[in-house]
N, C-alpha and C positions, 0 to 999 in steps of 0.2 A: 367853235364847232370846228372839225374837219371839213374840209370841203371835198366835195369828189373828185378825186385825181386819179388820173391815168399814169402808167408808166414812166412818160414823160418826168412827171415831179415828185411822185412815189419812188420810184427806182433807180433813175438816171439823173434827177436834176435837169441840168441845162445841156445833158449831153446828145439828146434828140432837136434839138433845132438845129445843132452845128451839121448832124449827120443828113439833117434835111436840107441845109444846101449845097452839101456834096452829092448827093445821092439820090437818086429817080425812086429809089426801092421805096422810100418814106411816104410818097405821094399817097398812099391806101394809109452766243450750255448758257422740248423739253425734254431736255434729258430725260429720258427713262431708263430704268433700271435695268440693267443686262437680267435680270432676274423676272422678271414679271412676266405672268404668263397671259394678262386676259388681254382683248382687245385695245385699239389704238382711242383717243381719249380726246383728241385734238391737241397733244403736246405742247407747246412751249406757246402757240398761239391760246389755247383755251386757260393753262394757268394766266398769262399776264391778262386776259379779257377780265378774269374772274376779279383778278387783284384791282384791274381800273372797275368792275363793279362794288370792290370791297365784299367778297361772297365770304362768308366764312370759312377762317380755317381748320384743316384737319388737322386734330391733337390726338398724336401716339405719342406715350412716353413711357420711358422705363423707370422704375422707381429706385434711385439707385442704390438704397438700401433693402433691395426685396431679395436678396437673393437669400436664400437658405439652405444653412450650412450643416441640420440638423435635422430629425424627425421630429425634436419637442420644437423648433422655429417652424417647421412647416407646418403643424398642428398648431400653432399661433396664429399664424399667417392664416390658414383656411377657416379658422375659426372667426376673423375679421372681415375676411371677405363675405362669408357666408352667415354671417347675425341677422337674425330677425329684423331688426329696427332698421337695417338701411336695402335690404337684399330683396328685390320683386321679382327676381328671376335668376336660376342658375342651372349650369348644363355643363357637360365634361364630355372627354374623347380620351377615350383609355384604350382602345382597341379600334382605333382608324375609323368608328361611328361616333357620329353628334349625337347624344342622347340625355335627355332631362337627369342634372345629379342627383343623385341620391340611391340608386339602383345597387350601388357597391357599396356607398359610405363613406366617410370620410376615413375612418381606418384603416379601410382595405387601402384606398389610395396611399396614403401615406406608409403603409407597409410596401407594398407593393414598386414606388417611385424609392422609395430609400434602400431595397435591396437590391438596386443596380447602379448605385452612388459607390464611387472610389476614389481615393484620394482627397485633398482638399483644397478645392478650387477658389481661386480668390473672392470671386464674384457668389460664390456659393454654386449649388447644384439645380438652382430653381432661376428662373426669371419674373417676375413680378411687371405685367404690361396693363398700362392704362390706356381705355379707348378714349374719350371724351366727343360730345355733342353741343350744337348750338344749343342755347336759351330755348324752350318751347317745342323743343322735338320731343315726339311721342316717344313713348316706352318698348309700347311694342315695335317701333321701328327701327330705335336705338337696338332694340335684342336682335332682331333680324338682319342688320349691317355686322353687328357685332358677331354672331353666330358664323354667317357666311366666311367674314375678316377670317375670323381663326382658324376656322376650318382652311382657308386654303393659304394661311402662312402656314400655318405647323402640321397639316394634314396631308404631307406628302411630296408636294411640287417643288419643294425649296429644302436643298440639301440632303434632308431626313427627314423622318415623320416624326413626332413628340406627343405627349400625349399633356393633355392640361385639362384645369379646372377654372370653368369662369362664372361670376356672376355679374349682375346686372345691377346698380345702384342709383335711386334718385334720391338722395338723401340731401344734396347742394344745387346752384341753379341749374347745374349742366349736368343732365343725364348721362353716366359713364359706367362704361365695363371693366370687370376688373379680370385677367387672365393668368393665373398661375401654371408656368411650362417646367417640366420637366428637361432641364437639357442632355439629358440621355435617348439619342434616338434610338427607336425602337424598331429600325430594318437593319441598319450600316451603323448603330452606335455612335454615329458624329457627334461630338458634341455641340451644343449650339452655341453657336457666337454670331452674336447681334452689334455690328460697327459699319460705319461707311466704307469696310473696305471687304464687306461680308457680302454673299449671297444675299441676307438678310437683315438690309441696311434699313435707318431710320426714314431714309429717303424712299424707299421701296415701301415700306408699312403705308407711309404718309397717303402716298401715291394710290396706292390697293386702296386704301380707307374710303379716298376721295371719289374712284372711281365705282366701287361699291357701291356707295352711298348713293351716286349719279343715278345706280342703274336702279335704285327703290324710291328715285324723286325725290332723293334730297341733295339739293347741289352744294359740294361743298370744294377747298382748295388746299391745293400741297404744293406751294410756292417757298421759297426761300427767304429768308430774312433780309438778305439784300435785295432782291427783287421788289419787297417791298418799301427799299429805303430806310431800313435799321441796319445801325452799322456795327454798333456797339455789342458785345458779345452779350448771353441768355445768362440769367443769374443761375444757379447751380438748384435744382430741386431742393437736395434738403436745405438750403441757406433759404432758398424762397417760404420753404414750411416754418423756419424757427422764424423770418423774418415777420411772418403773418402773427405767429404768436407773441411776439415780443414787441410789436407794433412799430416797425422801421422800417428802413429800406432796405433790401436785399442788394446785398454786394455784389457787385459784377466786374471780373477780372478786368482791368484796363487793355488797352491794346498796344502793342509797342507800333515806332513808327511806321517800319517796314509793312506791317500785317495792314493799317489803317491806309498806307498809301495805295494799297494792293487792293483793298477793300472800295478803296474810292473810285479809283479806276476801276472798278467793277460797276459800280452803281451807276457811273457815266454810261459804261454800255450800255446796261439798262434801261436808263433815260432815253437815248438811241432808241432802244427795241422798241420802248413806246409809242415814239413820235412814229413808228415806223407801220404800230399797230393801228394808230387814230387813222392813218393815209389807207391801210389796208379796210379799215370799217369803213369809211368813206367811200371807195371805191362799192363797198357791200350795198351801198345806201341807193335805191330805186327813186325814180322821181316823183312817185307816191308815198314815199314812206314817207312818215309823220317826224322831225327834227329829233321828238322825245320817244321813237322807240328802239329796241334794242342797239340798231348801227349805232344809231345817232347819241346813243349814252354812253357804249362802246370809246367811240370816236372822241367824246367829249371828257370820258374821264381819263382817258390813257393821255390824252394831251396836256389833263392837270396835272398826272401821275410823271410824266416827265420833265414838267416844269416844278413840281416838289422836289423830284430828286437831285436835279441840278443846282437848287436852293440849299441842298441839305436837307430836306425836311422828308418826313415819312410819305407815301403815297396816298392813304385816307387824309391827309391835311387837307382842308376845306371844304371836304364833300356836304354837302347838303345832309342834314340827318332824315332818316325815314327811307332813303333809297331801297326800293324792290328789286329783290334776288329774281331774276328769271327762275321758272319750274323747268326740272330736268325735261321734259318733253320739249321744252321751247328751242328751235334750232339754230340756237344763235350761233355755234359753233359751225354749224355745217352751213352758212352763209358766207360767213366770214371763209371757210375753205373756198366755197366756189367761187368767192372773190381772188383766193390762190390761183384759182385756174386761168380767171382771166389773167391774172397777172402774169404769168408762166406764158401765157399764149403772146401776150403784148412785148414779153424779155424776147421770146425766140423772133419776135418779127425785128425789133431792133437791134439783136445781134445780125442778122441776116445784112441789114442796113449798114451797120458797122463794116460788113465782111465786102460791101458792092464797094468801099470806096476805094478809091488809086492807091496801091502802098507808097506806102509813108510814115514820117516819123508821127505825123497827128493819129494816124489810123490804131499805132499800136499805143498810144497817148489815151483814146476812146476805150480801147480794148482794156487797159488798165484799170480807167476808171470805171467801167462796166463790171469789171470780175471783181472788185472791190466793194464796190455796191452789192453787187449779187452775196460776197460772204457775208456783209452788216446784214440783208434781208434772212439770210439760211440760219442766223441765232433764233430770229422770230419763227420762220416757216419751217425748220428743218433741212438737215442736210443734205435731203434728196431735193430741195427745191435750186434748180440749177446745179443740179449737182458737179456739172463738169467744170460751171468756175467755181466750183467752194471751195476747192481745196488745191492748193499748191502743189506743181510738178516739184520731187526731193533733187536737192542739186546732183545727185547721182545719175538722174534720168534727165535733167534739165540741159538739151545742148546750147543754151544762150546763158549756161549758169561762171562765173568766173568768181573768184573765189576775193573777198573783199569790197564789191561791185554792191551787194546786197547792205554792204555797213555801211558803205559812202551814202548810199538814198536815204536809211534811215537817219543818218547825221543832216542831210539837206533839210530832210524833211521835219524835224525833230524842232518846232519853237524853242526858244530860249538855250541852244546847245551854244554853247561859245563856238565850235567848229561848223557850225551852220555855212556861211559865206566859204570857207576853206573847202568842206566838203564838195559844196554845189560846183565849185570853182573845178574843181579835180573831177569830177564829172564831167563836165562840160571839156577838160583839155581831154579824157581819157574818149568822148565821143566823137570828139572832131580829129584827133588823130587816127581812130580807129576806121571814121570813113575813110579817111584820108588812103591809109594802108589798102582797105577794099576797093577804091575806086578803079582799080585795075581789072576787077571782077566784075562791074557794072552792067557789063553786057550778057553774063553769065546772068547776073543777079535777075535780070530782067525777063530773060528768057523761062525760069522759074516762077515767073509772076511775083515778083519782091524788088526790093531797091536798095543801093547801098545806104539811104537814109532810116529805113526802115528795117534792117537788118542790124544797122549801128543803135537803134532808139531799143532793140530788143536786148541787146547787152546790156543796157544800161539800166533798165528798169528791175529792180528787187527780185522780183521771181514773177512765174507763169501759172497760171489754169493749165488744166488739162484740153480745155476749149480752143485756149488761148495757142497752145503747142498743135494741136490736131490743124487748127486753121492757119497755120504757117506754114504746112506741109500738103505739095501735090497728090492732088487724088488718084492721079493712074501708076499705077504699080511700078512700070519702070522708071516714070519721073523719079517717082518718091523715093525709090531707092537710090537715085542717081544725087536726090537733093540730101537725103541722110548722110551720103560720103562728104556733099559740100560740107554739111554742119559741123562735121567733126573737124574740118579744114578751119573753117570760119572760127571755132573756138580756139584752136590753138592760136591762131592771129591773133583772137583777141585776150588772152591772157600774156601775149608775148607784149601786148601793147600795155597791161596791167602793169608788168613786170616792169617797163620803161617809165611809168608815170612818176611824176615828180610831186611829192608830197609834204607838207609839214611836218616835220617829226613827231607834237605834239598829236596830229591826226593819225598818223601811222602807228604811233603808240597804240590812241582809243580802240582803233580798229585791229589789232593784234591781240590786244587785250580782251576784246569780245569774243573772238574767234577763238581763243584759246579755251575759252567758256562755253563756246557752241560748240568744239569738236567734238568727233565722234569715239566712240572707245574702238581701241587700237590705234591710232592718231597718233604719230609722233609729233613734236615739236618741228621738224624738219618739213611737214606736210602743210604745213600754215603758211599761205603765198605771203602775207601782210607780215608774220612775223619774221620770214626770210629778208622782205623791203627793208622793214624796219634793222634788222642786223647788219645789212649791207650800208645803208644810211649811218651806222654809228661805225661801219669799220671805217668808213672814209672819215672819222672824225676823231680816232684816234693816232695817241702821239706815238711817237719812240718809246720802244720798250712797255706800253701796253698791253700788247696782247701777251708778252713775255708774262707782267703779272696776272693776267687772267688765266694764263695757262700753269701757272705755278699754284692757284687755288685763291686768288686777292682779288674781292671785287671791288675797289675803293678805286677804277677807272670808268665807271658805272653810275656810282654814284649821282654824279652832277649831270648826267646824260639821259638816264631814266628816271621819273619820279616814280612809277607805282612800284612797290618792294615786292610784288609777287610778280609781275611783267619783267622787273629788273634781273630776278631768278631765273627766270626761263631765258632770256638775253644771255646770262652772263653761261648758264649751261649748253648754250648753243655755240657761242663763241670757243668754251674751253675746248666743247668737240672740233670744233672747225681748229683751233691750234693745234691739235693732236694729229693733224692728216698731214702726213707727209709730202713735203714739197712737191709738186708738179701733178699729185694725185685730185681726183674729181672730190672738190668737199661733198657735191649730194650724197656721198655712200659714207658719211659721219655715223659716228655712235649716236643719234638722235635719242633723246629720253621720251618718255610716252606724255599725251599733254594732259592726259587727266591728272599726273604728277602736279600739275604747275595750275591746273584749274583747282584743286585742293588750297593750293597755297595761297593763290590769288583772293578766294571765296575766304579762306582765314584773317587775310591783312584787313580783306573788309569786313568783317565782323569786329575784329578789333577795333579798327577807325571809327565804327559805327558808335561801340559800346563807349570809345573816348570823349566822343561829341554828346553822348546821355550825359556823358556825368557832367561834362562842361553844362551842359543846359540846367542841369538839375543843383548843379553847386550855385549857381546866377540865381535859383528861386529863392536858395537860403543864404543869397548875399555873403558867399563865401569868397 
């Protein structure tokens, strides 16, 4: 059971005790689909809380073979969903009004729909959607939710207004609704598209199902498989049905190594989110609240969910059977949101305490820790939580951004990277040299409320939040104007220091490669500072005649100097352009190629190398 925690433990860990010793001020991706029209439902907090309590999932799926290509197929499908032995209710929307089906008849519907069809769409002129409910759901409740859901999704709020016929079935353990939809829009003629990139997506339909169900008193969840610790792909509906008939396990498409690694990383992030949820629920506990109340159950369930995910197990593993579910009227999420407001207030106090510290490197480090923790909490509580700390300032707007430093900082912090020690040492050399260069400006920086150590630390940090950038600037208008001019001077000096910074070639090559991959549209190779440094390092190592070979189009001099083939091509391109510049001219004006060209080449070589590793692994399995 998570204990009641303050911001000190829940958000900033051990930051506040350090601040307390220095400042008297301490005395006292839910992702919501863009098309969603309804009110807020608690977002990620609600989704993860319901996961921790094992609330049943919303099930909305499209029948893969449910698209009709002809009136004959539509007639057969309508007869199937309207058959007497399964149907307990039927309704339709033909003119924008939800009404009991039967007023116009099946044949009239088939004639009307097929008259507007044209062409031969691959998935047919219609869609067949199934909306399923948990065991024990009353038919009347399922019908009310299904009717409201269909009207909201297809009644004109999204993309266009679409005609449909629906029926509720109770012939299985789970009451479910079938919805046949004509894909031709009634108002604008927009063809119905259901995909993760469309306004009507699977996530949107499930989220809407869960929200409408909650408004009717039925608690459902609409979480992702990864948030529940399920990494493998789901079987296709068509194979699932065939497997049931044949008495076999359904076929599941295997994951490639890259996809598996990405999903594992996402599951680890979800585990961190569950731990934060447990802390938040702990903050929502009151002194007289029983530990088995809803806040206590969420706290305990979220801790167990986090532990399960880190062990590679699904969230539901290890839960006692028969855990009850809060009624929709129970204000569980409201209490979590109230705890969130308390957390916001404590965070504001903590940030003020950090700003009360004397200028220096330690203050910057605490700001970085605060921003990092705020971003992690923002994944759970929404981007509006500590919003000024959530997003990093873009390099174009960041006066403390020096190309290459973010890459160095990332490698210095990356466990297991063989370049960690060299990257950390290079960062230290940069920081020390920048402090030396800025030393003559000490008095000017102090007048502005900063220091040499603080400024050097800001340039060494990989990124800054909006709040950090704003806090570094004076409030007074004139002082602020003077400081903005000083920022430009400081940035120019920092870039000069980086340009003269010595680094091992392997580290330089790694940084240059990543900067090419990250380069924006319109960037040239000559715009990438780390690549420029790598080229300067390689030029110093070239022998007599090597530049002539490169100018003639022979890459041989670089084969033993640059290991990565895609990066080698980029260096080769730049050295050829440099060789073409007339003696005495400035090489910065050379004819440099787009970085995007070499980003594509690096990625292509990377994919080819990955395929080679996969073949080697497979051959080992078969003893070849």
